[in-house]
PyMOL Python script that loads the backbone (N, CA, C, O; Angstrom):
from pymol import cmd

cmd.read_pdbstr("""\
ATOM      1  N   MET A   1     -49.073 -65.763  39.532  1.00  0.00           N
ATOM      2  CA  MET A   1     -50.127 -65.034  38.852  1.00  0.00           C
ATOM      3  C   MET A   1     -49.506 -64.138  37.784  1.00  0.00           C
ATOM      4  O   MET A   1     -48.519 -63.446  38.036  1.00  0.00           O
ATOM      5  N   SER A   2     -50.084 -64.158  36.611  1.00  0.00           N
ATOM      6  CA  SER A   2     -49.577 -63.347  35.511  1.00  0.00           C
ATOM      7  C   SER A   2     -49.919 -61.880  35.734  1.00  0.00           C
ATOM      8  O   SER A   2     -50.975 -61.556  36.277  1.00  0.00           O
ATOM      9  N   ARG A   3     -49.027 -61.004  35.315  1.00  0.00           N
ATOM     10  CA  ARG A   3     -49.340 -59.577  35.428  1.00  0.00           C
ATOM     11  C   ARG A   3     -50.147 -59.091  34.236  1.00  0.00           C
ATOM     12  O   ARG A   3     -50.557 -57.931  34.213  1.00  0.00           O
ATOM     13  N   TRP A   4     -50.384 -59.935  33.251  1.00  0.00           N
ATOM     14  CA  TRP A   4     -51.162 -59.562  32.068  1.00  0.00           C
ATOM     15  C   TRP A   4     -52.603 -59.976  32.259  1.00  0.00           C
ATOM     16  O   TRP A   4     -52.878 -61.055  32.784  1.00  0.00           O
ATOM     17  N   SER A   5     -53.504 -59.148  31.846  1.00  0.00           N
ATOM     18  CA  SER A   5     -54.926 -59.427  31.997  1.00  0.00           C
ATOM     19  C   SER A   5     -55.370 -60.488  30.995  1.00  0.00           C
ATOM     20  O   SER A   5     -55.039 -60.390  29.814  1.00  0.00           O
ATOM     21  N   PRO A   6     -56.106 -61.490  31.440  1.00  0.00           N
ATOM     22  CA  PRO A   6     -56.603 -62.497  30.503  1.00  0.00           C
ATOM     23  C   PRO A   6     -57.670 -61.935  29.561  1.00  0.00           C
ATOM     24  O   PRO A   6     -58.060 -62.606  28.606  1.00  0.00           O
ATOM     25  N   MET A   7     -58.144 -60.721  29.816  1.00  0.00           N
ATOM     26  CA  MET A   7     -59.173 -60.108  28.975  1.00  0.00           C
ATOM     27  C   MET A   7     -58.585 -59.518  27.689  1.00  0.00           C
ATOM     28  O   MET A   7     -59.324 -59.224  26.749  1.00  0.00           O
ATOM     29  N   VAL A   8     -57.280 -59.346  27.645  1.00  0.00           N
ATOM     30  CA  VAL A   8     -56.634 -58.746  26.482  1.00  0.00           C
ATOM     31  C   VAL A   8     -56.439 -59.819  25.417  1.00  0.00           C
ATOM     32  O   VAL A   8     -55.812 -60.848  25.670  1.00  0.00           O
ATOM     33  N   ALA A   9     -56.977 -59.577  24.230  1.00  0.00           N
ATOM     34  CA  ALA A   9     -56.882 -60.555  23.144  1.00  0.00           C
ATOM     35  C   ALA A   9     -55.611 -60.394  22.326  1.00  0.00           C
ATOM     36  O   ALA A   9     -55.121 -61.373  21.763  1.00  0.00           O
ATOM     37  N   GLY A  10     -55.080 -59.220  22.247  1.00  0.00           N
ATOM     38  CA  GLY A  10     -53.886 -58.983  21.442  1.00  0.00           C
ATOM     39  C   GLY A  10     -53.431 -57.554  21.609  1.00  0.00           C
ATOM     40  O   GLY A  10     -54.094 -56.746  22.258  1.00  0.00           O
ATOM     41  N   GLY A  11     -52.308 -57.256  21.026  1.00  0.00           N
ATOM     42  CA  GLY A  11     -51.815 -55.893  21.141  1.00  0.00           C
ATOM     43  C   GLY A  11     -50.498 -55.732  20.425  1.00  0.00           C
ATOM     44  O   GLY A  11     -49.977 -56.669  19.820  1.00  0.00           O
ATOM     45  N   THR A  12     -49.976 -54.547  20.501  1.00  0.00           N
ATOM     46  CA  THR A  12     -48.701 -54.222  19.881  1.00  0.00           C
ATOM     47  C   THR A  12     -47.780 -53.662  20.941  1.00  0.00           C
ATOM     48  O   THR A  12     -48.150 -52.743  21.672  1.00  0.00           O
ATOM     49  N   VAL A  13     -46.598 -54.202  21.025  1.00  0.00           N
ATOM     50  CA  VAL A  13     -45.596 -53.700  21.962  1.00  0.00           C
ATOM     51  C   VAL A  13     -44.624 -52.833  21.165  1.00  0.00           C
ATOM     52  O   VAL A  13     -44.061 -53.268  20.160  1.00  0.00           O
ATOM     53  N   VAL A  14     -44.443 -51.625  21.624  1.00  0.00           N
ATOM     54  CA  VAL A  14     -43.527 -50.696  20.969  1.00  0.00           C
ATOM     55  C   VAL A  14     -42.382 -50.417  21.932  1.00  0.00           C
ATOM     56  O   VAL A  14     -42.602 -49.904  23.029  1.00  0.00           O
ATOM     57  N   GLY A  15     -41.181 -50.747  21.532  1.00  0.00           N
ATOM     58  CA  GLY A  15     -40.001 -50.474  22.337  1.00  0.00           C
ATOM     59  C   GLY A  15     -39.353 -49.181  21.901  1.00  0.00           C
ATOM     60  O   GLY A  15     -39.703 -48.626  20.860  1.00  0.00           O
ATOM     61  N   PRO A  16     -38.420 -48.701  22.679  1.00  0.00           N
ATOM     62  CA  PRO A  16     -37.758 -47.446  22.323  1.00  0.00           C
ATOM     63  C   PRO A  16     -36.896 -47.585  21.075  1.00  0.00           C
ATOM     64  O   PRO A  16     -36.224 -48.597  20.879  1.00  0.00           O
ATOM     65  N   ASP A  17     -36.925 -46.554  20.233  1.00  0.00           N
ATOM     66  CA  ASP A  17     -36.051 -46.536  19.059  1.00  0.00           C
ATOM     67  C   ASP A  17     -34.661 -46.063  19.484  1.00  0.00           C
ATOM     68  O   ASP A  17     -34.426 -45.811  20.666  1.00  0.00           O
ATOM     69  N   ASP A  18     -33.746 -45.943  18.535  1.00  0.00           N
ATOM     70  CA  ASP A  18     -32.363 -45.568  18.857  1.00  0.00           C
ATOM     71  C   ASP A  18     -32.273 -44.201  19.533  1.00  0.00           C
ATOM     72  O   ASP A  18     -31.505 -44.025  20.479  1.00  0.00           O
ATOM     73  N   ALA A  19     -33.049 -43.242  19.053  1.00  0.00           N
ATOM     74  CA  ALA A  19     -33.011 -41.904  19.650  1.00  0.00           C
ATOM     75  C   ALA A  19     -33.529 -41.929  21.089  1.00  0.00           C
ATOM     76  O   ALA A  19     -32.985 -41.250  21.960  1.00  0.00           O
ATOM     77  N   SER A  20     -34.570 -42.703  21.332  1.00  0.00           N
ATOM     78  CA  SER A  20     -35.108 -42.812  22.690  1.00  0.00           C
ATOM     79  C   SER A  20     -34.116 -43.514  23.614  1.00  0.00           C
ATOM     80  O   SER A  20     -33.918 -43.094  24.754  1.00  0.00           O
ATOM     81  N   LEU A  21     -33.494 -44.584  23.117  1.00  0.00           N
ATOM     82  CA  LEU A  21     -32.497 -45.288  23.923  1.00  0.00           C
ATOM     83  C   LEU A  21     -31.327 -44.369  24.281  1.00  0.00           C
ATOM     84  O   LEU A  21     -30.823 -44.395  25.404  1.00  0.00           O
ATOM     85  N   ALA A  22     -30.908 -43.566  23.317  1.00  0.00           N
ATOM     86  CA  ALA A  22     -29.812 -42.627  23.583  1.00  0.00           C
ATOM     87  C   ALA A  22     -30.231 -41.597  24.634  1.00  0.00           C
ATOM     88  O   ALA A  22     -29.434 -41.227  25.496  1.00  0.00           O
ATOM     89  N   ALA A  23     -31.482 -41.136  24.562  1.00  0.00           N
ATOM     90  CA  ALA A  23     -31.968 -40.151  25.528  1.00  0.00           C
ATOM     91  C   ALA A  23     -32.129 -40.763  26.918  1.00  0.00           C
ATOM     92  O   ALA A  23     -31.907 -40.088  27.924  1.00  0.00           O
ATOM     93  N   ILE A  24     -32.510 -42.021  26.977  1.00  0.00           N
ATOM     94  CA  ILE A  24     -32.661 -42.701  28.270  1.00  0.00           C
ATOM     95  C   ILE A  24     -31.298 -42.862  28.940  1.00  0.00           C
ATOM     96  O   ILE A  24     -31.169 -42.698  30.153  1.00  0.00           O
ATOM     97  N   GLY A  25     -30.293 -43.182  28.144  1.00  0.00           N
ATOM     98  CA  GLY A  25     -28.945 -43.359  28.679  1.00  0.00           C
ATOM     99  C   GLY A  25     -28.789 -44.685  29.402  1.00  0.00           C
ATOM    100  O   GLY A  25     -29.569 -45.615  29.197  1.00  0.00           O
ATOM    101  N   THR A  26     -27.774 -44.760  30.249  1.00  0.00           N
ATOM    102  CA  THR A  26     -27.463 -46.014  30.935  1.00  0.00           C
ATOM    103  C   THR A  26     -28.271 -46.212  32.208  1.00  0.00           C
ATOM    104  O   THR A  26     -28.353 -47.329  32.720  1.00  0.00           O
ATOM    105  N   ASN A  27     -28.869 -45.144  32.727  1.00  0.00           N
ATOM    106  CA  ASN A  27     -29.659 -45.246  33.948  1.00  0.00           C
ATOM    107  C   ASN A  27     -31.042 -44.662  33.703  1.00  0.00           C
ATOM    108  O   ASN A  27     -31.210 -43.444  33.751  1.00  0.00           O
ATOM    109  N   PRO A  28     -32.035 -45.508  33.442  1.00  0.00           N
ATOM    110  CA  PRO A  28     -33.376 -44.994  33.139  1.00  0.00           C
ATOM    111  C   PRO A  28     -34.043 -44.295  34.326  1.00  0.00           C
ATOM    112  O   PRO A  28     -35.071 -43.640  34.149  1.00  0.00           O
ATOM    113  N   LEU A  29     -33.488 -44.419  35.513  1.00  0.00           N
ATOM    114  CA  LEU A  29     -34.065 -43.763  36.691  1.00  0.00           C
ATOM    115  C   LEU A  29     -33.425 -42.410  36.987  1.00  0.00           C
ATOM    116  O   LEU A  29     -33.810 -41.742  37.946  1.00  0.00           O
ATOM    117  N   ASP A  30     -32.459 -42.003  36.178  1.00  0.00           N
ATOM    118  CA  ASP A  30     -31.787 -40.724  36.370  1.00  0.00           C
ATOM    119  C   ASP A  30     -32.748 -39.589  36.018  1.00  0.00           C
ATOM    120  O   ASP A  30     -33.193 -39.498  34.874  1.00  0.00           O
ATOM    121  N   PRO A  31     -33.074 -38.724  36.978  1.00  0.00           N
ATOM    122  CA  PRO A  31     -34.016 -37.635  36.698  1.00  0.00           C
ATOM    123  C   PRO A  31     -33.544 -36.695  35.584  1.00  0.00           C
ATOM    124  O   PRO A  31     -34.370 -36.051  34.937  1.00  0.00           O
ATOM    125  N   ALA A  32     -32.255 -36.608  35.356  1.00  0.00           N
ATOM    126  CA  ALA A  32     -31.736 -35.709  34.323  1.00  0.00           C
ATOM    127  C   ALA A  32     -32.123 -36.164  32.920  1.00  0.00           C
ATOM    128  O   ALA A  32     -32.146 -35.357  31.991  1.00  0.00           O
ATOM    129  N   THR A  33     -32.429 -37.455  32.761  1.00  0.00           N
ATOM    130  CA  THR A  33     -32.788 -37.955  31.430  1.00  0.00           C
ATOM    131  C   THR A  33     -34.300 -38.009  31.213  1.00  0.00           C
ATOM    132  O   THR A  33     -34.754 -38.376  30.130  1.00  0.00           O
ATOM    133  N   ARG A  34     -35.074 -37.652  32.223  1.00  0.00           N
ATOM    134  CA  ARG A  34     -36.529 -37.772  32.117  1.00  0.00           C
ATOM    135  C   ARG A  34     -37.102 -36.947  30.959  1.00  0.00           C
ATOM    136  O   ARG A  34     -37.830 -37.474  30.117  1.00  0.00           O
ATOM    137  N   ARG A  35     -36.774 -35.673  30.923  1.00  0.00           N
ATOM    138  CA  ARG A  35     -37.330 -34.816  29.865  1.00  0.00           C
ATOM    139  C   ARG A  35     -36.841 -35.205  28.466  1.00  0.00           C
ATOM    140  O   ARG A  35     -37.660 -35.351  27.558  1.00  0.00           O
ATOM    141  N   PRO A  36     -35.523 -35.378  28.267  1.00  0.00           N
ATOM    142  CA  PRO A  36     -35.065 -35.792  26.932  1.00  0.00           C
ATOM    143  C   PRO A  36     -35.671 -37.128  26.492  1.00  0.00           C
ATOM    144  O   PRO A  36     -36.005 -37.301  25.320  1.00  0.00           O
ATOM    145  N   ALA A  37     -35.813 -38.067  27.424  1.00  0.00           N
ATOM    146  CA  ALA A  37     -36.394 -39.365  27.079  1.00  0.00           C
ATOM    147  C   ALA A  37     -37.870 -39.217  26.711  1.00  0.00           C
ATOM    148  O   ALA A  37     -38.346 -39.851  25.770  1.00  0.00           O
ATOM    149  N   ALA A  38     -38.581 -38.390  27.447  1.00  0.00           N
ATOM    150  CA  ALA A  38     -40.001 -38.168  27.144  1.00  0.00           C
ATOM    151  C   ALA A  38     -40.167 -37.498  25.782  1.00  0.00           C
ATOM    152  O   ALA A  38     -41.048 -37.873  25.008  1.00  0.00           O
ATOM    153  N   GLU A  39     -39.333 -36.520  25.492  1.00  0.00           N
ATOM    154  CA  GLU A  39     -39.415 -35.846  24.196  1.00  0.00           C
ATOM    155  C   GLU A  39     -39.079 -36.795  23.047  1.00  0.00           C
ATOM    156  O   GLU A  39     -39.727 -36.759  22.001  1.00  0.00           O
ATOM    157  N   ALA A  40     -38.069 -37.643  23.238  1.00  0.00           N
ATOM    158  CA  ALA A  40     -37.712 -38.620  22.203  1.00  0.00           C
ATOM    159  C   ALA A  40     -38.831 -39.641  22.024  1.00  0.00           C
ATOM    160  O   ALA A  40     -39.131 -40.042  20.900  1.00  0.00           O
ATOM    161  N   GLY A  41     -39.443 -40.060  23.118  1.00  0.00           N
ATOM    162  CA  GLY A  41     -40.554 -41.007  23.038  1.00  0.00           C
ATOM    163  C   GLY A  41     -41.764 -40.416  22.338  1.00  0.00           C
ATOM    164  O   GLY A  41     -42.416 -41.094  21.545  1.00  0.00           O
ATOM    165  N   ARG A  42     -42.066 -39.166  22.622  1.00  0.00           N
ATOM    166  CA  ARG A  42     -43.189 -38.510  21.927  1.00  0.00           C
ATOM    167  C   ARG A  42     -42.892 -38.366  20.443  1.00  0.00           C
ATOM    168  O   ARG A  42     -43.787 -38.549  19.617  1.00  0.00           O
ATOM    169  N   ALA A  43     -41.658 -38.042  20.089  1.00  0.00           N
ATOM    170  CA  ALA A  43     -41.285 -37.938  18.672  1.00  0.00           C
ATOM    171  C   ALA A  43     -41.438 -39.301  17.992  1.00  0.00           C
ATOM    172  O   ALA A  43     -41.933 -39.387  16.868  1.00  0.00           O
ATOM    173  N   GLN A  44     -41.013 -40.358  18.675  1.00  0.00           N
ATOM    174  CA  GLN A  44     -41.171 -41.706  18.122  1.00  0.00           C
ATOM    175  C   GLN A  44     -42.653 -42.027  17.930  1.00  0.00           C
ATOM    176  O   GLN A  44     -43.045 -42.571  16.898  1.00  0.00           O
ATOM    177  N   GLY A  45     -43.462 -41.697  18.911  1.00  0.00           N
ATOM    178  CA  GLY A  45     -44.894 -41.968  18.829  1.00  0.00           C
ATOM    179  C   GLY A  45     -45.569 -41.243  17.681  1.00  0.00           C
ATOM    180  O   GLY A  45     -46.477 -41.784  17.049  1.00  0.00           O
ATOM    181  N   ARG A  46     -45.133 -40.025  17.408  1.00  0.00           N
ATOM    182  CA  ARG A  46     -45.726 -39.273  16.286  1.00  0.00           C
ATOM    183  C   ARG A  46     -45.416 -39.925  14.941  1.00  0.00           C
ATOM    184  O   ARG A  46     -46.169 -39.761  13.981  1.00  0.00           O
ATOM    185  N   GLU A  47     -44.321 -40.655  14.871  1.00  0.00           N
ATOM    186  CA  GLU A  47     -43.912 -41.301  13.621  1.00  0.00           C
ATOM    187  C   GLU A  47     -44.522 -42.691  13.426  1.00  0.00           C
ATOM    188  O   GLU A  47     -44.454 -43.247  12.330  1.00  0.00           O
ATOM    189  N   LEU A  48     -45.108 -43.248  14.469  1.00  0.00           N
ATOM    190  CA  LEU A  48     -45.668 -44.602  14.370  1.00  0.00           C
ATOM    191  C   LEU A  48     -46.875 -44.637  13.442  1.00  0.00           C
ATOM    192  O   LEU A  48     -47.676 -43.703  13.396  1.00  0.00           O
ATOM    193  N   ARG A  49     -46.979 -45.704  12.726  1.00  0.00           N
ATOM    194  CA  ARG A  49     -48.138 -45.933  11.861  1.00  0.00           C
ATOM    195  C   ARG A  49     -48.700 -47.303  12.225  1.00  0.00           C
ATOM    196  O   ARG A  49     -48.413 -48.305  11.570  1.00  0.00           O
ATOM    197  N   LEU A  50     -49.508 -47.323  13.288  1.00  0.00           N
ATOM    198  CA  LEU A  50     -50.094 -48.573  13.753  1.00  0.00           C
ATOM    199  C   LEU A  50     -51.445 -48.804  13.088  1.00  0.00           C
ATOM    200  O   LEU A  50     -52.190 -47.863  12.812  1.00  0.00           O
ATOM    201  N   ARG A  51     -51.740 -50.057  12.840  1.00  0.00           N
ATOM    202  CA  ARG A  51     -53.018 -50.403  12.237  1.00  0.00           C
ATOM    203  C   ARG A  51     -54.050 -50.590  13.353  1.00  0.00           C
ATOM    204  O   ARG A  51     -53.866 -51.411  14.251  1.00  0.00           O
ATOM    205  N   TRP A  52     -55.125 -49.824  13.282  1.00  0.00           N
ATOM    206  CA  TRP A  52     -56.189 -49.907  14.283  1.00  0.00           C
ATOM    207  C   TRP A  52     -57.359 -50.689  13.705  1.00  0.00           C
ATOM    208  O   TRP A  52     -57.716 -50.522  12.539  1.00  0.00           O
ATOM    209  N   THR A  53     -57.938 -51.527  14.516  1.00  0.00           N
ATOM    210  CA  THR A  53     -59.111 -52.287  14.108  1.00  0.00           C
ATOM    211  C   THR A  53     -60.180 -52.178  15.181  1.00  0.00           C
ATOM    212  O   THR A  53     -59.885 -51.917  16.347  1.00  0.00           O
ATOM    213  N   ARG A  54     -61.405 -52.377  14.779  1.00  0.00           N
ATOM    214  CA  ARG A  54     -62.514 -52.374  15.753  1.00  0.00           C
ATOM    215  C   ARG A  54     -62.685 -53.771  16.310  1.00  0.00           C
ATOM    216  O   ARG A  54     -62.457 -54.769  15.626  1.00  0.00           O
ATOM    217  N   ALA A  55     -63.086 -53.820  17.556  1.00  0.00           N
ATOM    218  CA  ALA A  55     -63.311 -55.118  18.213  1.00  0.00           C
ATOM    219  C   ALA A  55     -64.645 -55.702  17.793  1.00  0.00           C
ATOM    220  O   ALA A  55     -65.011 -56.789  18.239  1.00  0.00           O
TER     221      ALA A  55
END
""", "prot")
cmd.dss("prot")
cmd.show_as("cartoon", "prot")
cmd.util.cbc("prot")
cmd.orient("prot")
């Protein structure tokens, strides 16, 4: 069974940028990197310019 919903017609996948990857480090489960990774991810999100359309 697929983990993706068949109701989804399309979307955009955004992966971590270089700053986010650096903040995540080598162990994404390390609690010490949680805050820096979240802050880097929010900064990346503020810079995104995604095209939105109505369904």
